[in-house]
C-alpha positions in Angstrom: -10.5 -15.4 17.4 -8.1 -12.5 16.9 -5.8 -12.4 13.9 -4.4 -10.0 11.4 -3.6 -10.3 7.8 0.1 -10.2 7.0 1.7 -8.9 3.8 5.0 -10.9 3.6 6.6 -9.4 0.5 6.3 -6.4 -1.9 4.5 -8.7 -4.3 1.9 -9.2 -1.6 1.5 -5.5 -1.2 1.2 -5.1 -5.0 -1.4 -7.9 -5.1 -3.5 -6.1 -2.4 -3.3 -2.8 -4.3 -4.2 -4.5 -7.6 -7.2 -6.1 -6.0 -8.4 -2.6 -4.8 -8.0 -1.3 -8.4 -10.0 -4.2 -9.8 -12.8 -3.8 -7.2 -12.7 0.0 -7.5 -12.2 0.1 -3.8 -10.5 3.0 -2.0 -7.4 2.3 0.0 -6.3 3.4 3.4 -2.6 3.2 3.7 0.2 3.6 6.2 3.6 4.4 4.8 7.0 5.0 6.3 8.4 8.5 5.4 10.8 8.9 8.4 7.8 8.1 10.5 4.4 6.6 9.7 2.1 8.7 7.6 -1.4 8.1 6.3 -2.8 8.3 2.8 -6.3 7.5 1.5 -8.2 7.5 -1.7 -8.8 5.6 -4.9 -5.8 4.4 -6.9 -5.1 6.1 -10.2 -2.5 3.5 -11.1 0.6 1.5 -10.5 3.8 2.2 -12.4 7.5 1.6 -12.4 10.2 4.3 -12.5 13.9 3.7 -12.3 13.3 0.2 -11.0 10.9 1.3 -8.2 7.2 0.3 -8.1 5.1 3.4 -7.5 1.5 3.8 -6.4 -0.4 6.9 -7.7 -3.6 8.0 -5.9 -6.3 10.0 -7.6 -5.4 13.0 -5.3 -1.9 13.0 -6.9 0.0 11.4 -4.0 2.7 9.1 -5.3 4.3 6.6 -3.0 7.0 4.0 -3.4 5.4 0.6 -2.8 8.4 -0.5 -0.7 7.5 2.3 1.8 3.9 1.1 2.3 3.5 -0.5 5.8 -0.2 -1.4 5.6 -3.0 -1.6 3.1 -6.6 -1.5 4.4 -5.5 -2.9 7.8 -3.2 -5.6 6.4 0.3 -5.0 7.7 3.7 -6.0 6.4 5.6 -8.8 8.2 7.7 -7.5 11.1 5.7 -4.4 11.5 5.2 -3.4 15.1 2.0 -1.6 15.8 
């Protein structure tokens, strides 16, 4: 059976990221920065700045959670790939 996990909301993305933090699991991300980009690594933390949820990877990359398209193969709803 073929299926894919869907992340419906930003809360679902945050939940997936929090799960990776708790399990000390690295993440493989796709994010939209005027085109899809990749980022990988362990998560240093999640924070909030000026009302935006931010993800900080150990390699120093900081991403707005709303720009994340996929977390470890789980895509956002409405994502065409």
